[in-house]
C-alpha positions in Angstrom: -1.9 12.9 -1.6 -0.8 10.0 -2.8 2.3 8.4 -2.8 3.2 4.7 -4.5 4.7 1.3 -1.9 5.4 -1.5 -3.7 5.6 -5.1 -2.1 7.2 -8.6 -3.5 4.2 -11.5 -3.0 5.9 -14.9 -1.4 7.5 -17.5 -3.6 4.3 -19.5 -4.5 2.2 -17.4 -2.9 0.0 -15.0 -5.9 -3.3 -16.9 -5.8 -3.2 -17.4 -1.8 -2.4 -13.6 -2.0 -5.2 -13.0 -4.2 -8.4 -14.6 -3.1 -7.5 -13.4 0.9 -6.7 -9.5 -1.0 -10.1 -9.8 -3.2 -11.2 -8.0 0.6 -10.1 -7.1 3.4 -12.2 -6.7 6.7 -14.7 -4.5 7.7 -12.1 -3.5 9.9 -9.8 -2.6 7.6 -12.0 -0.9 5.6 -13.3 1.7 8.2 -10.1 2.1 10.1 -8.8 3.3 7.2 -11.1 5.8 7.1 -10.8 7.1 10.3 -6.8 7.4 9.4 -7.8 9.8 6.1 -7.3 7.4 3.9 -9.0 7.6 0.8 -7.9 4.8 -1.8 -5.7 2.7 -2.0 -5.8 1.0 -5.1 -2.9 -2.8 -5.4 -0.9 -3.5 -9.2 0.8 -7.0 -9.6 3.0 -8.1 -12.4 4.7 -10.9 -11.9 5.5 -11.2 -7.6 5.8 -7.6 -7.7 2.5 -5.4 -6.5 2.3 -1.9 -6.8 0.7 0.1 -4.0 -1.1 4.1 -4.7 -2.8 5.8 -1.3 -4.7 8.7 -1.3 -4.7 10.8 0.8 -4.5 13.7 3.7 -1.1 13.2 5.1 1.1 9.2 4.4 2.9 9.5 7.7 -0.9 10.9 10.1 -2.5 8.2 8.4 -0.4 5.3 9.1 0.2 6.1 12.7 -2.9 5.6 13.2 -3.4 2.5 11.7 -0.3 1.8 12.8 -1.7 1.6 16.1 -5.2 -1.1 15.8 -5.2 -4.2 16.3 -7.7 -4.3 13.7 -4.3 -4.1 11.7 -2.7 -5.9 13.1 -4.7 -9.1 12.3 -4.3 -7.8 8.9 -0.9 -8.3 9.4 -1.0 -11.9 10.7 -3.7 -12.8 7.5 -1.6 -11.0 4.5 1.2 -11.6 6.1 1.5 -15.1 5.6 1.8 -14.4 1.1 4.3 -11.2 1.3 7.9 -11.1 1.0 8.2 -7.8 2.2 7.9 -3.2 1.1 11.1 -2.4 -0.7 11.7 1.8 -0.9 12.9 3.5 -3.3 16.5 2.1 -4.0 15.4 -1.5 -2.9 16.5 -1.1 0.2 13.9 -2.8 2.7 11.3 -0.9 4.6 8.3 0.0 4.1 8.7 3.8 2.5 6.8 5.3 -0.4 9.0 4.5 -3.3 10.0 7.5 -5.8 7.7 9.7 -8.3 9.5 10.4 -11.6 7.2 12.3 -13.8 3.5 12.7 -14.1 1.9 14.4 -17.2 -1.1 16.5 -14.8 2.5 17.9 -13.1 4.9 18.8 -16.6 0.8 19.7 -17.9 0.2 22.7 -14.8 3.6 24.0 -14.9 3.6 25.0 -19.3 0.8 26.7 -17.5 
């Protein structure tokens, strides 16, 4: 499965975010593997960040990640530079945003 997340960099923190997020700690990288996260990519537009997470089961992966001290340490570090996450309707929260369209889906439905 592939899901998208939206977060916002804190005002004035773009360069610090980039510097700190250039490489995640090895313990967090390894934790993602244990949690079944195959890939996590982040794009930036202004202060807006768009994350694509590829995994078998996002909710199960997040349960593993959120239970780990490695994630707690990372959130304490990178969280200084992040204003927050927003769901599909702009509400605060770590909720996947809505997929509106995908070329691959359209192609497969046309057979």
